[in-house]
TORKOL-4160 file (C-alpha; in steps of 0.2 Angstrom, whole numbers, padded with zeros to 4 digits, m for minus):
334
<pt num="1" X="1231" Y="m0445" Z="0681"/>
<pt num="2" X="1213" Y="m0448" Z="0687"/>
<pt num="3" X="1218" Y="m0462" Z="0698"/>
<pt num="4" X="1232" Y="m0452" Z="0706"/>
<pt num="5" X="1220" Y="m0438" Z="0709"/>
<pt num="6" X="1207" Y="m0450" Z="0716"/>
<pt num="7" X="1220" Y="m0457" Z="0728"/>
<pt num="8" X="1227" Y="m0440" Z="0733"/>
<pt num="9" X="1209" Y="m0434" Z="0737"/>
<pt num="10" X="1205" Y="m0449" Z="0748"/>
<pt num="11" X="1221" Y="m0447" Z="0757"/>
<pt num="12" X="1220" Y="m0428" Z="0760"/>
<pt num="13" X="1202" Y="m0429" Z="0765"/>
<pt num="14" X="1204" Y="m0443" Z="0777"/>
<pt num="15" X="1219" Y="m0433" Z="0785"/>
<pt num="16" X="1208" Y="m0418" Z="0786"/>
<pt num="17" X="1194" Y="m0427" Z="0795"/>
<pt num="18" X="1205" Y="m0435" Z="0807"/>
<pt num="19" X="1214" Y="m0418" Z="0810"/>
<pt num="20" X="1196" Y="m0410" Z="0813"/>
<pt num="21" X="1191" Y="m0423" Z="0826"/>
<pt num="22" X="1208" Y="m0421" Z="0835"/>
<pt num="23" X="1205" Y="m0402" Z="0835"/>
<pt num="24" X="1188" Y="m0406" Z="0844"/>
<pt num="25" X="1195" Y="m0418" Z="0855"/>
<pt num="26" X="1210" Y="m0407" Z="0861"/>
<pt num="27" X="1202" Y="m0390" Z="0862"/>
<pt num="28" X="1183" Y="m0393" Z="0865"/>
<pt num="29" X="1183" Y="m0405" Z="0879"/>
<pt num="30" X="1179" Y="m0393" Z="0891"/>
<pt num="31" X="1161" Y="m0391" Z="0884"/>
<pt num="32" X="1146" Y="m0401" Z="0891"/>
<pt num="33" X="1146" Y="m0419" Z="0885"/>
<pt num="34" X="1131" Y="m0416" Z="0874"/>
<pt num="35" X="1139" Y="m0402" Z="0865"/>
<pt num="36" X="1156" Y="m0411" Z="0864"/>
<pt num="37" X="1148" Y="m0427" Z="0856"/>
<pt num="38" X="1138" Y="m0416" Z="0844"/>
<pt num="39" X="1153" Y="m0407" Z="0838"/>
<pt num="40" X="1163" Y="m0423" Z="0836"/>
<pt num="41" X="1149" Y="m0429" Z="0826"/>
<pt num="42" X="1148" Y="m0414" Z="0816"/>
<pt num="43" X="1166" Y="m0411" Z="0811"/>
<pt num="44" X="1167" Y="m0425" Z="0798"/>
<pt num="45" X="1153" Y="m0416" Z="0788"/>
<pt num="46" X="1164" Y="m0401" Z="0787"/>
<pt num="47" X="1176" Y="m0411" Z="0777"/>
<pt num="48" X="1166" Y="m0424" Z="0768"/>
<pt num="49" X="1152" Y="m0411" Z="0762"/>
<pt num="50" X="1164" Y="m0403" Z="0750"/>
<pt num="51" X="1171" Y="m0420" Z="0745"/>
<pt num="52" X="1153" Y="m0426" Z="0739"/>
<pt num="53" X="1151" Y="m0410" Z="0730"/>
<pt num="54" X="1168" Y="m0411" Z="0721"/>
<pt num="55" X="1165" Y="m0430" Z="0718"/>
<pt num="56" X="1148" Y="m0426" Z="0710"/>
<pt num="57" X="1156" Y="m0412" Z="0699"/>
<pt num="58" X="1169" Y="m0425" Z="0693"/>
<pt num="59" X="1157" Y="m0438" Z="0687"/>
<pt num="60" X="1142" Y="m0427" Z="0681"/>
<pt num="61" X="1140" Y="m0409" Z="0673"/>
<pt num="62" X="1128" Y="m0400" Z="0685"/>
<pt num="63" X="1127" Y="m0386" Z="0671"/>
<pt num="64" X="1119" Y="m0398" Z="0658"/>
<pt num="65" X="1101" Y="m0395" Z="0655"/>
<pt num="66" X="1094" Y="m0411" Z="0660"/>
<pt num="67" X="1084" Y="m0418" Z="0674"/>
<pt num="68" X="1100" Y="m0425" Z="0682"/>
<pt num="69" X="1107" Y="m0408" Z="0684"/>
<pt num="70" X="1091" Y="m0403" Z="0695"/>
<pt num="71" X="1095" Y="m0418" Z="0706"/>
<pt num="72" X="1113" Y="m0412" Z="0708"/>
<pt num="73" X="1107" Y="m0395" Z="0713"/>
<pt num="74" X="1095" Y="m0401" Z="0726"/>
<pt num="75" X="1109" Y="m0412" Z="0732"/>
<pt num="76" X="1121" Y="m0398" Z="0733"/>
<pt num="77" X="1109" Y="m0387" Z="0743"/>
<pt num="78" X="1105" Y="m0402" Z="0755"/>
<pt num="79" X="1124" Y="m0404" Z="0759"/>
<pt num="80" X="1127" Y="m0386" Z="0761"/>
<pt num="81" X="1112" Y="m0385" Z="0774"/>
<pt num="82" X="1119" Y="m0400" Z="0783"/>
<pt num="83" X="1137" Y="m0392" Z="0783"/>
<pt num="84" X="1129" Y="m0375" Z="0789"/>
<pt num="85" X="1121" Y="m0385" Z="0804"/>
<pt num="86" X="1138" Y="m0393" Z="0808"/>
<pt num="87" X="1147" Y="m0376" Z="0807"/>
<pt num="88" X="1134" Y="m0369" Z="0820"/>
<pt num="89" X="1137" Y="m0384" Z="0831"/>
<pt num="90" X="1155" Y="m0382" Z="0831"/>
<pt num="91" X="1154" Y="m0363" Z="0834"/>
<pt num="92" X="1142" Y="m0365" Z="0849"/>
<pt num="93" X="1153" Y="m0379" Z="0856"/>
<pt num="94" X="1169" Y="m0368" Z="0854"/>
<pt num="95" X="1160" Y="m0354" Z="0864"/>
<pt num="96" X="1154" Y="m0366" Z="0877"/>
<pt num="97" X="1172" Y="m0373" Z="0880"/>
<pt num="98" X="1180" Y="m0356" Z="0879"/>
<pt num="99" X="1192" Y="m0363" Z="0865"/>
<pt num="100" X="1204" Y="m0352" Z="0855"/>
<pt num="101" X="1196" Y="m0341" Z="0842"/>
<pt num="102" X="1207" Y="m0349" Z="0828"/>
<pt num="103" X="1199" Y="m0367" Z="0832"/>
<pt num="104" X="1182" Y="m0363" Z="0825"/>
<pt num="105" X="1189" Y="m0352" Z="0812"/>
<pt num="106" X="1200" Y="m0366" Z="0806"/>
<pt num="107" X="1186" Y="m0379" Z="0806"/>
<pt num="108" X="1172" Y="m0368" Z="0798"/>
<pt num="109" X="1183" Y="m0357" Z="0787"/>
<pt num="110" X="1193" Y="m0373" Z="0781"/>
<pt num="111" X="1177" Y="m0381" Z="0776"/>
<pt num="112" X="1171" Y="m0365" Z="0766"/>
<pt num="113" X="1187" Y="m0365" Z="0757"/>
<pt num="114" X="1184" Y="m0383" Z="0752"/>
<pt num="115" X="1167" Y="m0379" Z="0746"/>
<pt num="116" X="1174" Y="m0365" Z="0735"/>
<pt num="117" X="1187" Y="m0376" Z="0727"/>
<pt num="118" X="1177" Y="m0392" Z="0726"/>
<pt num="119" X="1167" Y="m0389" Z="0710"/>
<pt num="120" X="1181" Y="m0382" Z="0700"/>
<pt num="121" X="1193" Y="m0396" Z="0704"/>
<pt num="122" X="1179" Y="m0409" Z="0700"/>
<pt num="123" X="1175" Y="m0400" Z="0684"/>
<pt num="124" X="1193" Y="m0401" Z="0679"/>
<pt num="125" X="1195" Y="m0420" Z="0683"/>
<pt num="126" X="1179" Y="m0423" Z="0673"/>
<pt num="127" X="1187" Y="m0415" Z="0657"/>
<pt num="128" X="1201" Y="m0427" Z="0659"/>
<pt num="129" X="1190" Y="m0443" Z="0657"/>
<pt num="130" X="1193" Y="m0453" Z="0642"/>
<pt num="131" X="1179" Y="m0453" Z="0629"/>
<pt num="132" X="1165" Y="m0466" Z="0632"/>
<pt num="133" X="1166" Y="m0483" Z="0623"/>
<pt num="134" X="1151" Y="m0490" Z="0613"/>
<pt num="135" X="1141" Y="m0502" Z="0623"/>
<pt num="136" X="1146" Y="m0516" Z="0610"/>
<pt num="137" X="1164" Y="m0512" Z="0614"/>
<pt num="138" X="1163" Y="m0512" Z="0632"/>
<pt num="139" X="1171" Y="m0528" Z="0640"/>
<pt num="140" X="1164" Y="m0536" Z="0656"/>
<pt num="141" X="1179" Y="m0539" Z="0667"/>
<pt num="142" X="1182" Y="m0558" Z="0668"/>
<pt num="143" X="1187" Y="m0569" Z="0683"/>
<pt num="144" X="1206" Y="m0566" Z="0679"/>
<pt num="145" X="1204" Y="m0547" Z="0681"/>
<pt num="146" X="1194" Y="m0549" Z="0697"/>
<pt num="147" X="1207" Y="m0561" Z="0703"/>
<pt num="148" X="1222" Y="m0549" Z="0700"/>
<pt num="149" X="1213" Y="m0534" Z="0708"/>
<pt num="150" X="1209" Y="m0546" Z="0724"/>
<pt num="151" X="1227" Y="m0550" Z="0724"/>
<pt num="152" X="1233" Y="m0532" Z="0724"/>
<pt num="153" X="1221" Y="m0529" Z="0739"/>
<pt num="154" X="1229" Y="m0544" Z="0748"/>
<pt num="155" X="1246" Y="m0538" Z="0744"/>
<pt num="156" X="1242" Y="m0521" Z="0751"/>
<pt num="157" X="1236" Y="m0529" Z="0767"/>
<pt num="158" X="1251" Y="m0539" Z="0769"/>
<pt num="159" X="1263" Y="m0525" Z="0766"/>
<pt num="160" X="1253" Y="m0513" Z="0777"/>
<pt num="161" X="1252" Y="m0525" Z="0791"/>
<pt num="162" X="1271" Y="m0529" Z="0791"/>
<pt num="163" X="1276" Y="m0510" Z="0790"/>
<pt num="164" X="1264" Y="m0505" Z="0804"/>
<pt num="165" X="1269" Y="m0520" Z="0815"/>
<pt num="166" X="1288" Y="m0516" Z="0812"/>
<pt num="167" X="1284" Y="m0497" Z="0815"/>
<pt num="168" X="1276" Y="m0502" Z="0832"/>
<pt num="169" X="1289" Y="m0514" Z="0837"/>
<pt num="170" X="1303" Y="m0502" Z="0834"/>
<pt num="171" X="1294" Y="m0488" Z="0844"/>
<pt num="172" X="1291" Y="m0500" Z="0859"/>
<pt num="173" X="1309" Y="m0504" Z="0859"/>
<pt num="174" X="1315" Y="m0486" Z="0858"/>
<pt num="175" X="1303" Y="m0480" Z="0870"/>
<pt num="176" X="1299" Y="m0489" Z="0886"/>
<pt num="177" X="1280" Y="m0490" Z="0884"/>
<pt num="178" X="1267" Y="m0494" Z="0897"/>
<pt num="179" X="1255" Y="m0508" Z="0893"/>
<pt num="180" X="1241" Y="m0496" Z="0889"/>
<pt num="181" X="1253" Y="m0486" Z="0877"/>
<pt num="182" X="1259" Y="m0502" Z="0869"/>
<pt num="183" X="1241" Y="m0507" Z="0866"/>
<pt num="184" X="1237" Y="m0490" Z="0859"/>
<pt num="185" X="1251" Y="m0493" Z="0847"/>
<pt num="186" X="1245" Y="m0510" Z="0842"/>
<pt num="187" X="1228" Y="m0502" Z="0839"/>
<pt num="188" X="1236" Y="m0488" Z="0828"/>
<pt num="189" X="1245" Y="m0502" Z="0818"/>
<pt num="190" X="1228" Y="m0511" Z="0815"/>
<pt num="191" X="1220" Y="m0494" Z="0810"/>
<pt num="192" X="1233" Y="m0490" Z="0797"/>
<pt num="193" X="1233" Y="m0507" Z="0790"/>
<pt num="194" X="1215" Y="m0508" Z="0787"/>
<pt num="195" X="1214" Y="m0490" Z="0781"/>
<pt num="196" X="1228" Y="m0494" Z="0768"/>
<pt num="197" X="1218" Y="m0510" Z="0763"/>
<pt num="198" X="1202" Y="m0500" Z="0761"/>
<pt num="199" X="1210" Y="m0487" Z="0750"/>
<pt num="200" X="1217" Y="m0501" Z="0739"/>
<pt num="201" X="1200" Y="m0509" Z="0737"/>
<pt num="202" X="1192" Y="m0493" Z="0731"/>
<pt num="203" X="1207" Y="m0488" Z="0719"/>
<pt num="204" X="1207" Y="m0505" Z="0710"/>
<pt num="205" X="1188" Y="m0503" Z="0707"/>
<pt num="206" X="1189" Y="m0486" Z="0699"/>
<pt num="207" X="1188" Y="m0493" Z="0681"/>
<pt num="208" X="1172" Y="m0502" Z="0686"/>
<pt num="209" X="1164" Y="m0486" Z="0691"/>
<pt num="210" X="1169" Y="m0478" Z="0675"/>
<pt num="211" X="1161" Y="m0492" Z="0665"/>
<pt num="212" X="1145" Y="m0491" Z="0676"/>
<pt num="213" X="1143" Y="m0473" Z="0671"/>
<pt num="214" X="1147" Y="m0476" Z="0653"/>
<pt num="215" X="1133" Y="m0489" Z="0653"/>
<pt num="216" X="1120" Y="m0475" Z="0656"/>
<pt num="217" X="1130" Y="m0462" Z="0644"/>
<pt num="218" X="1136" Y="m0453" Z="0659"/>
<pt num="219" X="1118" Y="m0446" Z="0661"/>
<pt num="220" X="1113" Y="m0445" Z="0679"/>
<pt num="221" X="1095" Y="m0446" Z="0676"/>
<pt num="222" X="1096" Y="m0462" Z="0665"/>
<pt num="223" X="1108" Y="m0470" Z="0679"/>
<pt num="224" X="1096" Y="m0466" Z="0692"/>
<pt num="225" X="1082" Y="m0475" Z="0682"/>
<pt num="226" X="1092" Y="m0490" Z="0679"/>
<pt num="227" X="1096" Y="m0491" Z="0696"/>
<pt num="228" X="1077" Y="m0491" Z="0701"/>
<pt num="229" X="1074" Y="m0505" Z="0688"/>
<pt num="230" X="1088" Y="m0515" Z="0691"/>
<pt num="231" X="1092" Y="m0514" Z="0710"/>
<pt num="232" X="1076" Y="m0509" Z="0717"/>
<pt num="233" X="1064" Y="m0520" Z="0704"/>
<pt num="234" X="1053" Y="m0504" Z="0700"/>
<pt num="235" X="1042" Y="m0506" Z="0685"/>
<pt num="236" X="1048" Y="m0491" Z="0676"/>
<pt num="237" X="1047" Y="m0489" Z="0657"/>
<pt num="238" X="1064" Y="m0491" Z="0648"/>
<pt num="239" X="1065" Y="m0488" Z="0630"/>
<pt num="240" X="1071" Y="m0502" Z="0617"/>
<pt num="241" X="1086" Y="m0491" Z="0614"/>
<pt num="242" X="1090" Y="m0491" Z="0632"/>
<pt num="243" X="1089" Y="m0509" Z="0635"/>
<pt num="244" X="1107" Y="m0514" Z="0631"/>
<pt num="245" X="1113" Y="m0499" Z="0642"/>
<pt num="246" X="1102" Y="m0506" Z="0657"/>
<pt num="247" X="1110" Y="m0524" Z="0654"/>
<pt num="248" X="1127" Y="m0517" Z="0655"/>
<pt num="249" X="1123" Y="m0507" Z="0671"/>
<pt num="250" X="1116" Y="m0523" Z="0679"/>
<pt num="251" X="1133" Y="m0532" Z="0674"/>
<pt num="252" X="1144" Y="m0518" Z="0681"/>
<pt num="253" X="1134" Y="m0513" Z="0696"/>
<pt num="254" X="1137" Y="m0530" Z="0704"/>
<pt num="255" X="1156" Y="m0528" Z="0704"/>
<pt num="256" X="1155" Y="m0509" Z="0710"/>
<pt num="257" X="1144" Y="m0514" Z="0724"/>
<pt num="258" X="1155" Y="m0529" Z="0729"/>
<pt num="259" X="1171" Y="m0518" Z="0730"/>
<pt num="260" X="1162" Y="m0503" Z="0738"/>
<pt num="261" X="1156" Y="m0515" Z="0751"/>
<pt num="262" X="1174" Y="m0521" Z="0754"/>
<pt num="263" X="1179" Y="m0503" Z="0755"/>
<pt num="264" X="1166" Y="m0498" Z="0768"/>
<pt num="265" X="1169" Y="m0513" Z="0779"/>
<pt num="266" X="1188" Y="m0511" Z="0779"/>
<pt num="267" X="1186" Y="m0492" Z="0782"/>
<pt num="268" X="1174" Y="m0496" Z="0797"/>
<pt num="269" X="1186" Y="m0508" Z="0804"/>
<pt num="270" X="1200" Y="m0495" Z="0803"/>
<pt num="271" X="1189" Y="m0483" Z="0812"/>
<pt num="272" X="1184" Y="m0495" Z="0825"/>
<pt num="273" X="1203" Y="m0498" Z="0829"/>
<pt num="274" X="1203" Y="m0478" Z="0831"/>
<pt num="275" X="1189" Y="m0477" Z="0842"/>
<pt num="276" X="1195" Y="m0492" Z="0852"/>
<pt num="277" X="1211" Y="m0483" Z="0855"/>
<pt num="278" X="1202" Y="m0468" Z="0861"/>
<pt num="279" X="1192" Y="m0478" Z="0873"/>
<pt num="280" X="1210" Y="m0486" Z="0880"/>
<pt num="281" X="1216" Y="m0468" Z="0882"/>
<pt num="282" X="1201" Y="m0463" Z="0890"/>
<pt num="283" X="1197" Y="m0449" Z="0877"/>
<pt num="284" X="1179" Y="m0447" Z="0872"/>
<pt num="285" X="1174" Y="m0464" Z="0879"/>
<pt num="286" X="1155" Y="m0461" Z="0878"/>
<pt num="287" X="1156" Y="m0454" Z="0860"/>
<pt num="288" X="1168" Y="m0468" Z="0854"/>
<pt num="289" X="1156" Y="m0481" Z="0862"/>
<pt num="290" X="1141" Y="m0473" Z="0854"/>
<pt num="291" X="1150" Y="m0472" Z="0836"/>
<pt num="292" X="1155" Y="m0490" Z="0837"/>
<pt num="293" X="1138" Y="m0496" Z="0841"/>
<pt num="294" X="1131" Y="m0485" Z="0827"/>
<pt num="295" X="1144" Y="m0492" Z="0815"/>
<pt num="296" X="1140" Y="m0510" Z="0819"/>
<pt num="297" X="1121" Y="m0506" Z="0817"/>
<pt num="298" X="1124" Y="m0498" Z="0800"/>
<pt num="299" X="1134" Y="m0512" Z="0794"/>
<pt num="300" X="1120" Y="m0524" Z="0800"/>
<pt num="301" X="1107" Y="m0514" Z="0791"/>
<pt num="302" X="1117" Y="m0510" Z="0774"/>
<pt num="303" X="1126" Y="m0527" Z="0770"/>
<pt num="304" X="1111" Y="m0537" Z="0769"/>
<pt num="305" X="1103" Y="m0524" Z="0758"/>
<pt num="306" X="1118" Y="m0524" Z="0747"/>
<pt num="307" X="1118" Y="m0543" Z="0745"/>
<pt num="308" X="1100" Y="m0542" Z="0740"/>
<pt num="309" X="1104" Y="m0529" Z="0726"/>
<pt num="310" X="1119" Y="m0538" Z="0720"/>
<pt num="311" X="1107" Y="m0553" Z="0717"/>
<pt num="312" X="1094" Y="m0542" Z="0708"/>
<pt num="313" X="1108" Y="m0536" Z="0697"/>
<pt num="314" X="1112" Y="m0555" Z="0693"/>
<pt num="315" X="1094" Y="m0559" Z="0690"/>
<pt num="316" X="1091" Y="m0545" Z="0678"/>
<pt num="317" X="1106" Y="m0551" Z="0668"/>
<pt num="318" X="1099" Y="m0568" Z="0668"/>
<pt num="319" X="1082" Y="m0563" Z="0663"/>
<pt num="320" X="1087" Y="m0551" Z="0649"/>
<pt num="321" X="1101" Y="m0560" Z="0639"/>
<pt num="322" X="1094" Y="m0554" Z="0622"/>
<pt num="323" X="1097" Y="m0536" Z="0628"/>
<pt num="324" X="1116" Y="m0538" Z="0628"/>
<pt num="325" X="1123" Y="m0527" Z="0614"/>
<pt num="326" X="1136" Y="m0541" Z="0610"/>
<pt num="327" X="1123" Y="m0555" Z="0610"/>
<pt num="328" X="1118" Y="m0564" Z="0594"/>
<pt num="329" X="1104" Y="m0576" Z="0592"/>
<pt num="330" X="1110" Y="m0594" Z="0587"/>
<pt num="331" X="1102" Y="m0601" Z="0572"/>
<pt num="332" X="1098" Y="m0620" Z="0570"/>
<pt num="333" X="1107" Y="m0630" Z="0558"/>
<pt num="334" X="1097" Y="m0635" Z="0544"/>
C-alpha cells in the first residue's frame, strides 16, 4: 500500500510540476524575460513544497514532543516562506504578461490546496507503516538483493526505451514530421525512458529508507545526530545504547545514498532531454540553457560529496565492528 502511494505521489507531483511549467510557458511568455525566467524557476516550488511537507509527515510525527518536531516546524515555515515568494513571483509575472486571471489562480490556489492536504495524507501513510523491527532482527541486504533491484531497474529502462521508441516511430509514420519535430519526438522518448527508470530506482529503494529510519528508532533528532557522526565525521557524543543504531545507520545509509544518487542522476538526465526539446522548439531557450548549466553544476558538486559520504559510512562500519547488535566476540580454543 505504501509503495503504491509513493509511486502515485511521484507520478502525480511530476505531472503537476510539468503542467505548471507548461502554463508558464504558454500564458506568461509575454512577460519580460527576467520575470519569465523567475516564474519558470518558481513554479516547481508550488508543487514540490507541499510534497516535502507531506513526505516529512509520512516519515515523522511533527506533533511529538521531541527536538526533531521543532526542526520539522522550522523546516515547514521555511518551505512555506519559499512558496509564498514563488506565489508572489507568479502573480507579478501574470500581471505583467496580462495573462488570464485563472492562470495565477490555478497555480497559486492549487499549491494552497496541496499544502492543506499534504500533512493529513502524510499522517495517514505514516500510520500504515509496519512496526519497527529490533536492531538484532534487522538484516542487511546482501549482494543478491542488490543485484535483483539493479536488474529491476535495468528491465524498466529497456521496456521504457522500447515502448517510447515504438511510440515515436509510429507517430512519425502516421504524421509526416519535419526533421525538427522528429528530433523533438526522439527527445521526448528519451525523457520518458529516463523518467521511468528514475522512478524505478527510487521505488526499489523504499525498504532501505525504512530500515534507515528504523535504525534511529524513527526519531528525527537521533537520525540527524547519526548523520553528523557517520557522514560528516563530527565528534558528537553517542550513548553506549545508541552505538548499535549508529552502526546500523552507517550500513543502511550507504545503500540509500547510492540509490538516491541513481534516482537524481536519471531524473536530471530526463529533465535535460525536456529542456533540450524546448531549445529545439525555440521555447524558453535562455531559461532552458541556464537550467541545464545549473543542473550540470549541481551534479558536479553533489556527486563527489555523496561518494565521500558513502566512504565515510563504510569506514565507520569498519571501525566499529563490535557495535553490531548481531556481533559476537570470538573466543580462542583452549
